[in-house]
Structures are given as C-alpha cells and as structure tokens.
N, C-alpha and C positions, 0 to 999 in steps of 0.2 A: 716743782720738785728738779732741783740741781744736782748733779752728780759728778764731782770731778777726780780723775783719775790721778794719782801722782807715780811716777816711780822712779824711788832711791837709788842712786847711782854712785857709789863712792869709788875712789881711784883703789884705797888702800885695801883690796883686801888680803886678807893672811896666804892662803894658797894660791891666789892666781894676781896679782897686784895690774892694777893697770885694765881688771878684768871686760868694764862698759866698753874698752877701747879694741878689746881683742878680734880678731876677724873672724867672722864664719862666709867662707866664698869670698865674696866683693864687699860684704858689708860688716859693719861694726856689730857686738852684741848689744849695744845700744839702739842700734837703728833697728833690727830685727826687733827687739824687744817693743820699741815704741809706736813702728808701724803695725805691728799684728795685734797690740792692744787697742789703738785706733780704729779698728774695724769692731770692736764692743758698739752696739748700737744704743747702748744705756747711756753713754759717758760723755756730757756736755762739752767738757777739757778735758785736756791731758797736758800734763806737764812731768819734766824730768827734773826732780832735785838734786842738786852733786854738789859735791865740794871742790872743784877741780874745773880749772881753766880749761883743759883741755877737752875733757869732757863736754862742757858747757857749748864750747867751741864746735866739736861734733855732730851736736844737739842742732845748733843753730844754721849748721851746712847744709844737713839733710832736712832742713824745713820744720823740726818740731820745734817744741818751743820749751823752755828750760829756764830753771834759776838759781841762784847762786846761793849757799847753806851754810852754817859754819862747820866748819872741819873737828870741832869739839863734840858732834853727837856720838852717843853711843849704840845707835841702832838708826832701822830707816825710818820707824815710825816717827823717833824724835826728828827727823830727819824733814817728812812729810809734814809734823805739827808745826814746824817753822812756816813754811810755806801757805799752810791753811790756814792759820791765824791773821792771815791778809784778803782772806776769800770768801765770799760770801756762798754757800752752797747747803745741802742738808745731808748726803752723804760723800763719804770720801772713802774712794779706791786706791787700794794699797797693791800697785803690781809690783811684784822683785821685778830687780835689774837684768837677775840670771835665768829669766823664763821666759826665752823665747818662742817656747812652744805651746805656752797656754792659749787654748779653745777664745774666740772671743764671745761665743756663743755660752761658754760657761761664765763668762764675767758677767756677763746681762742675767744670767740663771742667778746666779750667788746674789745679785743687787736683789732684784726680785725676788726671790726666799726671803733676805731678811724684813724687805719691806712687808710683803703679805703676810709673815708671821709675824710683827710687830717688833722683831728684835732688836739692839743696838749693834752688832758684832756679827759677821760670817764670817767663813772662809770656804775652802776648796778641798776636796780631796779623793784621789783618785780607787775606786771600788777593786781595781786589780793591783794585786801584790804578787811577787813572784815570794820563793821560801829563800833566795839569796838575799831579796831587798827587805824582808821580814826582818833578818840577822843583821844587815848594814845598820853600824851606827849612825853612819851621813844621810842615811832614809828616814825623814821624821814619820813616825808612824802616831794616827790616833782612833780612839776607838769612842761609838759612840754610844746614847742613852735609846730609848725603844722611841724618844721624838725628834731624834735627828741631831740631839746636840750632841758637843764634846762632851766628855767624860775627862779623859784625860790623853796629854801631845806626850811622846817619848822616842829618844833616840836607841834606846831599849827596844828588844822584841816584848810587845805585849799582847796578850796577857803571859805571864810566866805558867810555863807548864810543869805544874807540880808533879802528874802521875805520868809521864810520859818524854821521851829526850828530842822527839821531832811530830809537828801538826802538817796534816797535807796540805798543801796551798789552796784547794778550795772548802778548809776547813776555817783557814785564818780570820778573825774577826775584825784584825786591825786595817783600817784604810792606807793608801798613801799619800799623805800631807802634800798640797801643792801651795807654791809661798803667793798666795793672792787671799787680799781681808774684803770686808769692805766693815763701815764704820760710820755711824750717824756723828756729823761733825763735832757735838758736844763730845760725846763717847772717847772720840781720838782726842783730845785735848785732856779730857780726865786721865785716861790712859796715860799718855806721856807724863802728866805731873804726878803718877804714882811711882813711890820708888821698887827697884827691883826687888823681886820676892826672891824666898828661899827655894824655893823648885827652879824659877828663873837663872839662878846663877848655878844650881848643879847643873841642867840640863843644857845649860845656855840655849833657851826657847822662852822668849820673850811671851808669848802667848799665855803660857804658865802663869804671869803674875796677873792675868785676867781671871782665871779658874779661879786662882787661890784667895783673890778678892769677891768674890761669887757671883761672877759675872758670866754670863750662857752665851755659847759661841754656836749660832745655825751651822753647820757643815752642808754644803749641797756635793751631792757624790755628781762622779761622771765618768765614764769609761774609758774615756781621753787622759791617756800620760800625759805627764809633761813636765822631762827630766829635767834639772836644774843644771845652771853651769856653774862649777865648781873647782874644777882642776884644768890643768894640760889634754887630759885622758877624757874628760869630758867635754873640749872642742873638738878632738878629732870626731866621738862618733855624734856629734853635731853636725859636724859637715855631711855626712850619707844622708842627715835628717831633713836638711834644709833645700 
C-alpha cells in the first residue's frame, strides 16, 4: 500500500494574495505546512502542487518536493489530481496549504480509519467548537451520523435552532471541519471529473459535490484544533502558536 500526500498551494488567494509565501516567524507558511505534514508516519511521499514559480522555488529551497501545475484549476483537488495522474499510489492525502497546525498523528489516524472501514473518502474534524466559531461563516461545520460519516458540511451554524435562540457550547452537535482529506486514487480522479454540484456552488464547499453524488465521507474526530490561515489577522494569531 502506497500513500502519497499532496499540498495544493496557489498564489492567488482572494483574502491573502501570495499566502503560501507569507512569513510566520522566520519561515514561510508553506515551509511550516510541509515539514509538519512530513512528520506523518503513513505518508510514503509528500509533494507541493503549485501554480506559481516563486512557491516552487521556495519549496525547493527548503528541501521539499514540488511540481508545477496549471493556473486554470478551480480547486486544490483539481491541482492534486493533475499531479496524481502521473503517480502510482493507492491513497492520496490532501493537506491544504493553509493548515500549519494539523497534527501529524491525526493525518495517520484519518488514513488508517478510511482503510479499516473500507471507505473511499475521509476527512478530519475537531470535536471542540466555540459558540463564536459555531456562528462564524468562515468556519466550516460538519454534522455526523451514528457511524461517523458526514451528513452535511456548511458555513452556516447547523443544525438550525427552531425553538430557541441560543445553544450551549457543550450541546453543539456540529464539529469544526479541518482542511485535510484522504481518497483512494480512483476516487480522487473520479471526483475531479465530476461537474460542480448545486450545493457546492451555494456554500463554496467542494466536498458537498461528493455528498450530493451519494458518496460517504468518514470523519476522524480529534481534540486538537487546527486553525487555518486565511487572513492577515490569522497570520498574526499564528505567530503566537508556532
């Protein structure tokens, strides 16, 4: 069994242009993400998939492996698929390029859970979510069924509270989604060949394409939070974490 990790890293972030090259301390964001993910024991290889020469050169400079991809991709998954088409492997791990705090052991558990459950797709979610995060549209929430599979992902607070205005934090059934996925190689290539779905377009969440198509996503729960880097404010907060 061969597991390959790919980190999609594009230059043209809307909220934080050139995001992978932004510094947190003395190192760039992509440097932090790469070397943190590299600690996952289950990965046989790790590659940065990028559309920008500066990011490519930065990865080479710190000793990582990078591949140039098309600038026309609509998502990180499409970027990963371009790389994986030329690689022989069984499973593909997508560690998003703005996740410097993801725990390597959680990457291992995510892949192991997908294999042991005979799934085609898995992801991660933090079991701790604050009231503010629950109501924040920049935080993606996921609710699960009794077997640990995702029912729905949303930027909205889910579920809707019909009979009261507020829910206590220890009652919130939603989990905080973390930007990492594992797919069988065939599933990733099939996924990226599918047209974007209606819910995906509304929420701007590509994993909804899979749920709408009837696929199941197994969610590995963790108590370890992994705040993503999306804004200049996130960068400042990250300075105190790394």
